[in-house]
C-alpha positions in Angstrom: -33.5 225.5 294.2 -32.0 228.7 295.5 -31.3 228.7 299.2 -29.7 231.2 301.7 -29.1 230.9 305.4 -28.9 234.0 307.5 -26.9 232.6 310.3 -27.1 235.8 312.4 -30.9 235.8 312.5 -31.5 232.1 311.9 -33.7 232.8 308.9 -33.5 230.2 306.2 -34.7 231.1 302.7 -35.5 228.7 299.9 -37.0 229.2 296.5 -37.9 226.3 294.3 -38.3 226.5 290.5 -39.5 223.9 288.0 -38.3 225.8 285.0 -40.3 225.3 281.8 -39.4 227.1 278.6 -42.4 228.6 276.9 -42.6 229.0 273.1 -44.4 232.0 271.5 -46.4 231.0 269.5 -46.8 227.9 271.6 -46.5 224.3 270.6 -49.9 222.8 270.1 -51.5 219.4 270.3 -53.4 218.0 267.3 -56.3 215.8 268.2 -57.3 214.4 271.5 -55.1 212.6 274.0 -55.4 208.9 273.7 -55.0 206.6 276.8 -52.2 204.1 276.4 -54.6 201.2 276.8 -56.6 202.4 273.7 -53.5 203.3 271.7 -51.9 199.8 271.8 -53.3 196.9 269.9 -52.5 194.2 272.5 -54.5 195.7 275.3 -53.2 195.2 278.9 -50.5 192.8 277.7 -48.9 195.6 275.7 -49.2 198.1 278.6 -47.5 195.6 280.9 -44.8 195.2 278.3 -44.2 198.9 278.3 -43.8 198.9 282.1 -41.3 196.0 281.8 -39.4 197.7 279.0 -39.1 201.0 281.0 -37.9 199.1 284.1 -35.2 197.5 282.0 -34.3 200.8 280.4 -34.1 202.5 283.8 -31.8 199.9 285.2 -29.4 200.3 282.3 -29.4 204.1 282.3 -28.2 206.8 284.7 -30.6 208.5 287.0 -30.2 211.8 285.0 -31.0 210.2 281.6 -33.9 207.9 282.4 -36.5 210.7 282.7 -36.8 211.0 278.9 -36.4 208.5 276.1 -37.3 207.4 272.6 -40.0 204.8 272.5 -40.6 202.5 269.5 -43.9 200.5 269.5 -44.0 197.6 267.1 -47.5 196.4 266.9 -46.7 193.2 265.1 -44.1 192.1 267.7 -46.3 190.3 270.1 -43.6 189.1 272.5 -41.8 192.4 273.0 -43.7 195.3 271.3 -41.7 198.1 273.1 -38.1 199.1 272.7 -36.7 202.2 274.5 -33.7 204.2 273.6 -31.9 207.3 275.0 -32.7 210.7 273.6 -29.3 210.9 271.9 -30.6 208.1 269.6 -33.4 210.1 268.2 -33.2 210.0 264.4 -30.3 207.6 264.4 -29.9 204.4 262.4 -30.5 202.3 265.5 -34.0 203.7 266.0 -34.7 203.5 262.2 -33.7 199.8 262.2 -35.9 199.0 265.2 -38.9 200.8 263.7 -40.5 198.7 260.9 -43.7 198.9 259.0 -46.6 199.7 261.2 -44.3 200.9 264.0 -44.6 204.2 266.0 -41.6 206.2 267.1 -42.5 208.5 270.0 -40.8 210.9 272.3 -41.4 209.6 275.8 -40.9 211.2 279.2 -41.9 210.6 282.9 -45.0 212.7 283.2 -45.7 214.1 286.7 -49.2 215.3 285.6 -52.3 213.5 286.8 -54.7 215.2 284.4 -56.2 212.8 282.0 -55.6 214.9 278.9 -52.9 217.5 279.7 -49.2 216.6 279.9 -46.9 217.9 282.6 -44.4 220.8 282.5 -41.3 218.8 281.5 -42.7 218.3 278.0 -42.1 222.0 277.3 -38.4 221.6 277.9 -38.3 218.5 275.8 -40.0 220.2 272.9 -37.5 223.1 273.2 -34.7 220.5 273.0 -36.3 218.9 270.0 -36.9 222.4 268.3 -33.2 223.2 268.3 -31.6 219.7 268.2 -33.8 218.3 265.4 -35.3 221.3 263.6 -36.5 218.9 260.8 -39.0 217.4 263.2 -42.2 219.5 263.4 -44.8 216.8 264.2 -44.3 213.9 266.5 -46.1 211.6 268.9 -45.4 212.0 272.6 -45.8 209.2 275.2 -46.7 210.8 278.5 -45.5 207.9 280.7 -47.2 207.9 284.1 -46.8 204.2 285.0 -43.2 204.1 286.2 -44.2 203.4 289.8 -46.7 200.7 288.6 -43.8 198.7 287.3 -41.9 198.5 290.6 -41.3 195.3 292.4 -43.7 196.2 295.2 -46.7 196.5 292.8 -45.8 193.3 291.0 -46.5 191.1 294.0 -49.3 188.6 293.5 -51.4 190.0 296.3 -51.1 193.6 295.1 -54.1 194.9 293.2 -53.5 195.8 289.6 -53.8 199.6 289.1 -55.2 201.1 286.0 -52.8 202.8 283.6 -52.9 206.6 283.4 -50.4 207.1 280.5 -51.5 208.9 277.4 -50.3 209.5 273.9 -50.7 212.8 272.2 -49.8 214.3 268.8 -47.8 217.6 269.0 -47.0 220.2 266.4 -43.7 222.0 267.2 -43.3 225.7 266.4 -40.1 226.1 264.4 -37.4 228.2 265.9 -37.5 230.6 262.9 -41.2 231.5 263.7 -40.7 232.3 267.4 -41.4 235.9 268.4 -39.4 235.6 271.6 -36.9 233.0 272.8 -36.1 231.5 276.2 -39.2 232.6 278.1 -39.0 230.6 281.3 -41.7 230.1 283.9 -42.0 227.8 286.9 -40.9 229.7 290.0 -42.9 228.6 293.1 -44.9 231.3 294.8 -44.6 231.8 298.6 -47.3 231.5 301.2 -48.6 235.0 300.2 -48.8 233.9 296.5 -46.0 236.2 295.5 -43.0 235.4 293.4 -40.6 235.4 296.3 -38.7 232.9 298.4 -40.2 231.1 301.3 -38.7 231.8 304.8 -38.3 229.4 307.7 -37.7 231.4 310.9 -36.0 229.3 313.6 -34.9 232.2 315.8 -38.2 232.0 317.8 -37.5 228.4 318.7 -33.9 229.0 320.0 -32.4 230.3 323.2 -31.6 234.0 322.7 -28.4 233.6 324.7 -27.3 230.9 322.4 -28.2 233.1 319.5 -26.0 235.9 320.9 -23.2 233.4 321.4 -23.5 232.1 317.8 -23.7 235.6 316.3 -20.6 236.8 318.1 -18.7 233.6 317.2 -19.8 234.1 313.6 -18.2 237.6 313.4 -14.9 236.2 314.7 -15.0 233.2 312.4 -15.4 235.5 309.4 -11.9 236.8 310.2 -10.5 233.3 310.0 -12.5 232.2 307.0 -11.8 235.3 304.9 -8.5 236.9 306.0 -6.6 235.1 308.7 -7.0 231.3 308.3 -4.3 230.5 310.9 -5.8 232.5 313.7 -6.5 230.5 316.9 -9.8 232.0 318.3 -9.7 229.5 321.1 -6.6 231.1 322.6 -8.4 234.5 322.9 -11.6 232.9 324.3 -9.5 231.0 327.0 -7.6 234.1 328.0 -8.5 235.3 331.6 -8.3 239.1 331.8 -7.9 241.1 335.0 -8.7 244.8 334.6 -7.2 246.9 337.3 -9.3 250.0 337.0 -13.0 250.2 335.9 -13.0 253.8 334.6 -12.9 255.0 331.1 -10.0 252.9 330.1 -11.4 249.8 331.8 -14.8 250.2 330.1 -13.4 250.5 326.6 -10.9 247.7 327.2 -13.6 245.4 328.5 -15.8 246.0 325.4 -12.9 245.3 323.0 -12.0 242.1 324.9 -15.6 241.0 324.7 -15.6 241.6 320.9 -12.5 239.4 320.7 -14.4 236.6 322.4 -12.7 236.8 325.8 -15.1 235.2 328.3 -13.4 235.7 331.7 -13.1 239.4 332.7 -12.6 240.6 336.3 -12.7 244.3 337.3 -10.9 245.7 340.3 -11.8 249.2 341.4 -12.6 251.0 344.7 -14.7 253.9 343.2 -18.4 254.5 342.7 -20.2 255.7 339.6 -20.5 259.4 339.5 -22.6 261.7 337.4 -19.7 262.5 335.1 -19.0 258.8 334.3 -21.8 257.6 332.0 -21.0 260.0 329.2 -17.4 258.9 329.1 -17.5 255.3 330.3 -19.7 253.1 328.1 -20.4 250.4 330.8 -22.5 252.8 333.0 -25.7 254.7 332.6 -27.5 257.5 334.5 -29.2 255.1 336.9 -25.8 253.7 338.1 -24.9 257.2 339.4 -28.0 257.7 341.6 -28.0 257.4 345.4 -24.3 257.9 345.7 -23.4 255.7 342.8 -23.1 252.0 342.5 -19.7 250.4 343.1 -17.8 250.6 339.8 -16.4 247.1 339.7 -19.7 245.4 340.4 -21.7 247.8 338.1 -19.2 247.2 335.3 -19.5 243.4 335.6 -23.3 243.6 335.7 -23.2 245.7 332.6 -21.0 243.2 330.8 -23.4 240.4 331.6 -26.3 242.5 330.3 -24.4 243.0 327.0 -23.5 239.4 326.7 -25.0 236.9 329.2 -22.3 234.2 328.5 -19.4 236.3 329.8 -18.0 235.4 333.1 -17.6 239.0 334.5 -16.9 239.6 338.1 -16.3 242.8 340.1 -14.0 243.2 343.1 -14.3 246.3 345.2 -10.8 246.8 346.3 -8.5 249.7 347.3 -5.0 249.0 346.0 -2.2 249.8 348.5 0.2 252.2 347.1 3.8 253.4 347.7 4.0 256.6 349.8 0.5 256.1 351.2 1.2 255.2 354.8 -0.6 252.4 356.5 -1.8 253.1 360.1 -1.8 250.3 362.7 -5.5 250.1 362.4 -5.3 249.6 358.7 -2.7 246.8 358.7 -5.2 243.9 358.6 -7.3 245.4 355.9 -4.3 246.3 353.8 -2.9 242.8 354.2 -6.2 241.3 353.1 -6.2 243.7 350.1 -2.7 242.5 349.1 -3.7 238.9 349.4 -6.8 239.4 347.3 -5.0 241.3 344.6 -2.2 238.7 344.5 -4.7 235.8 344.2 -6.4 237.6 341.3 -3.1 238.2 339.5 -2.2 234.5 339.9 -5.6 233.3 338.7 -5.6 235.4 335.4 -3.5 235.2 332.3 -3.2 238.9 331.6 -3.3 242.0 333.8 -4.4 245.4 332.4 -3.2 248.4 334.3 -5.9 251.1 333.7 -5.8 253.3 336.8 -5.5 257.0 337.0 -2.4 257.4 339.2 1.2 256.2 338.8 1.6 254.7 342.2 -1.6 252.6 341.9 0.1 250.7 339.2 3.1 249.7 341.3 1.8 246.7 343.2 0.0 245.1 340.2 3.3 245.6 338.2 5.4 243.9 340.9 2.9 241.0 341.4 2.7 240.5 337.6 6.5 240.3 337.4 6.5 237.8 340.3 3.9 235.5 338.8 5.3 236.0 335.3 2.0 237.2 333.8 1.4 239.2 330.7 0.9 242.8 331.8 -0.4 245.5 329.5 -0.3 249.1 330.7 -2.3 252.0 329.3 -1.8 255.6 330.4 -3.3 258.8 329.1 -2.2 262.4 328.9 -4.2 265.3 327.6 -3.7 264.3 323.9 -1.1 261.6 324.3 -1.2 257.9 325.3 1.0 255.0 325.8 0.0 251.3 325.5 2.8 248.9 326.4 3.5 245.4 327.5 5.8 244.5 330.3 8.6 242.0 329.9 8.1 238.6 331.4 10.7 236.7 333.5 11.6 233.5 331.6 11.7 231.4 334.7 11.4 231.7 338.5 15.2 231.3 338.7 15.6 234.5 336.6 14.7 236.5 339.7 18.2 235.9 341.0 19.7 237.4 337.8 20.8 240.9 338.6 23.4 241.1 335.9 23.5 242.2 332.2 22.0 238.9 331.0 18.5 240.2 331.9 17.2 240.9 328.4 13.5 241.4 329.4 11.5 244.2 328.0 11.0 247.0 330.5 7.9 247.7 332.5 6.0 251.0 333.1 8.5 252.1 335.8 11.7 251.0 334.1 12.3 254.4 332.5 12.1 256.2 335.8 14.9 257.1 338.1 12.6 258.0 341.0 10.3 255.8 342.9 6.5 256.2 342.8 5.2 258.2 345.7 2.0 259.9 346.9 0.7 262.1 344.0 -2.9 262.3 345.3 -2.8 264.0 348.7 -3.5 267.7 348.8 -4.5 267.8 345.2 -7.3 270.2 344.1 -10.4 268.9 342.4 -9.2 269.8 338.9 -5.9 268.0 339.7 -7.6 264.8 340.8 -9.5 264.5 337.6 -8.0 262.9 334.5 -8.1 265.7 331.8 -7.9 264.1 328.4 -9.5 264.5 325.0 -12.6 262.3 324.9 -11.6 260.3 321.8 -8.2 259.3 323.3 -9.4 256.6 325.7 -11.1 254.3 323.1 -8.0 254.6 320.8 -5.6 253.7 323.6 -7.8 250.9 324.9 -8.3 249.4 321.5 -4.5 249.6 320.9 -3.9 247.7 324.1 -6.3 244.9 323.3 -4.9 244.5 319.8 -1.5 244.4 321.4 -2.7 241.5 323.6 -4.2 239.8 320.6 -0.9 240.0 318.8 0.9 238.5 321.8 -1.6 235.7 322.3 -1.5 234.7 318.6 2.3 234.6 318.6 3.8 231.2 319.2 6.0 232.6 322.0 3.2 234.4 323.8 4.5 236.9 326.4 8.1 236.1 325.4 7.6 237.2 321.8 10.4 239.5 320.6 9.8 242.9 319.3 9.9 243.5 315.5 13.4 244.1 314.2 13.3 247.5 312.4 16.8 247.2 310.8 16.6 243.6 309.6 14.4 242.0 306.9 12.2 239.3 308.3 11.5 236.1 306.4 8.1 235.8 308.1 8.9 232.7 310.0 7.7 232.6 313.6 6.1 236.0 313.4 2.7 234.9 314.5 -0.6 235.5 312.9 -0.4 239.3 313.3 3.4 239.6 313.4 5.6 240.4 316.3 4.1 242.6 319.1 5.6 245.9 319.8 6.8 246.9 323.2 5.4 250.4 323.5 3.0 252.3 321.3 3.0 256.0 322.0 0.4 258.1 320.2 -0.2 261.8 319.8 -3.4 263.3 318.7 -1.5 266.5 318.0 -0.6 265.8 314.4 -2.1 262.3 314.7 1.3 260.7 315.1 2.3 257.3 316.5 5.6 255.7 317.4 6.7 252.3 318.4 9.4 252.3 321.1 11.5 249.6 322.7 13.0 249.8 326.1 14.8 247.1 328.0 14.3 246.2 331.7 16.3 248.5 334.1 18.3 246.7 336.8 17.4 249.4 339.3 13.7 249.5 338.4 11.6 250.2 341.5 8.8 247.7 340.4 10.1 244.8 338.4 13.8 244.5 339.2 15.1 241.3 340.9 15.9 243.4 344.0 12.3 244.3 344.5 10.8 241.0 343.5 13.2 239.1 345.7 12.6 241.4 348.7 8.9 240.6 348.5 9.6 236.9 348.1 11.8 237.0 351.2 9.8 239.3 353.5 6.3 239.3 352.1 3.9 241.8 353.5 6.4 243.3 355.9 8.4 244.4 352.8 5.2 246.0 351.4 4.5 247.9 354.6 7.9 249.5 354.4 7.2 250.5 350.7 3.8 251.9 351.5 5.0 253.8 354.6 8.4 254.6 353.0 10.4 253.7 356.2 14.1 252.6 356.4 14.9 252.2 360.0 13.1 250.0 362.5 10.1 251.6 364.1 8.4 250.6 367.3 5.7 248.7 365.5 6.6 244.9 365.3 5.3 244.6 361.7 8.1 246.7 360.2 11.4 244.8 360.6 14.6 246.3 359.1 15.5 244.9 355.7 19.2 245.2 354.9 20.4 247.0 351.8 23.3 245.4 349.9 26.3 247.7 349.8 24.9 250.3 352.2 24.2 250.1 355.9 21.0 251.4 357.2 22.4 254.6 358.6 24.1 255.5 355.4 21.0 254.6 353.4 18.9 256.8 355.5 21.2 259.8 355.4 18.9 261.9 353.4 15.1 262.2 353.4 15.2 262.9 349.7 15.3 259.2 348.8 12.5 256.7 349.3 12.9 253.1 350.6 12.5 251.7 347.0 15.2 254.1 345.7 17.5 253.0 348.4 16.7 249.3 347.9 17.3 249.3 344.2 20.4 251.4 344.3 18.8 254.5 342.8 19.6 256.5 346.0 23.3 255.6 345.7 23.1 256.6 342.0 21.7 260.0 342.9 24.3 260.5 345.6 27.0 259.7 343.1 25.5 262.0 340.6 25.4 264.8 343.2 29.0 264.2 344.1 30.0 264.5 340.4 28.1 267.7 340.1 29.8 269.0 343.2 33.2 268.2 341.6 32.4 270.2 338.5 34.2 273.6 338.5 31.7 276.1 337.0 33.2 279.1 335.2 32.2 282.4 336.5 33.9 284.7 334.0 30.7 285.9 332.5 31.3 284.3 329.1 28.6 283.9 326.5 26.5 280.8 326.0 28.6 280.1 322.9 31.6 279.5 325.2 29.9 276.7 327.1 31.5 273.3 326.4 29.4 270.2 327.2 31.2 267.6 329.3 
């Protein structure tokens, strides 16, 4: 039997063959078939003796060897006229000794045929065996034994009616191998329901839930990676990962599809926009209908699209405007802003990984700070015209690490750690072309895929978000590297020249988003601290919701001595660093002698 299971479509194929080797010219029978009752001299007693002899032979033989045998019939032996031997004994001294004068030596086999004169297909194979194993035998008697079942214990009960024997004896002339025109011609393949030589098909897909079929098909694709290439991969870790996508635009759409392909089942979108006519061509979760009548809310439309693609995904959309540094909050907006912060913090706390996929720099600040506070895996993706960065943020090892402001902080840096200025309002008074993200169309799927694969590498590493970066200058023995190795910190890609670099940057003690000074200020003052960040205020105003927060090493008056520095810059010490740098520049004596550039000496 040949069988094949198409597990994607739930089609099961099977093709049964009863192979029979055909000789050309064929082996022939000489004379008519003789019923066993007419062949034996002792009548029904000899027939019963044959059944008993076969039952004894079957008990003493393996299941594979009892289908064919050598039968010796001794007419003069009234008590036990039949003796059966295995095929290997054909022509041996044992058989010759058992066969005496008036005895018949026959090739016997279990015959499935019910025709009263024609033997079944197994005889062809036995004659082929005889042709090549004992070429000296060209004529022989064949016992087509059809009474094996009649000799069972059930039919020997006293109340069971005696059945008439159907076994026959025939004389066969075997065509010698030297006279064959063609060898090894085999027939016996079963025809399908259309009477064609093809396998039969059992289609179970119509009887199964299509949602379960989709679940099984997706799982099969993932299992193939483990079966064939990565046997140690833990697919359950990816399936259990809860992903929060801050931004449901081009990056969000491609990231969500890649997460779904990895088997992630919990995906939440956060966005405050609506689907516009320009979106469906670039963002694969939306279509033209989503942009009609002012456009559907992006977060909800993205979640609905994910459920259409794969019904078993737990996709949710949250329509939310993220408060941002430099975007002042009016007294009338305080309550709604407070609710937005509480919603976003609850979402960050309830998910395992946060993807930062928004268009502006300042919109990434609050999710970055909350991700650091709750010690979550944060993956940030940003695009230029033909460049991208996909990076993971460092994770605080413990809640107590928030108090560590010294050199012992060995975390990887966040998106803002390389900056010496705080994020501020970059959206107000921008023209339409400045508000749009201008990037090469093929860049977003590349960057999104890189970010998701970075997450997969993190999840499959035994240390998770605390996994170290690969050591470029040291040979690794492969221990503890995880299924896909050690995850990089930053991957920066350039379509110009199709280049890519992996960069490592440590956390900055004056970072305006993830430094202990910022995280601890939020822990101590909560939403009041955020209001000051959003409105960029240093001194106490008349509104009761903006108390003064002291700045270590600077009094408020000194900290507010210049409008050039934001509240975050003052809080983290960046303002003091800038002032110190300005003072150093003021102390430099610049030469005014008109010398050439070659005379310039770098300090």
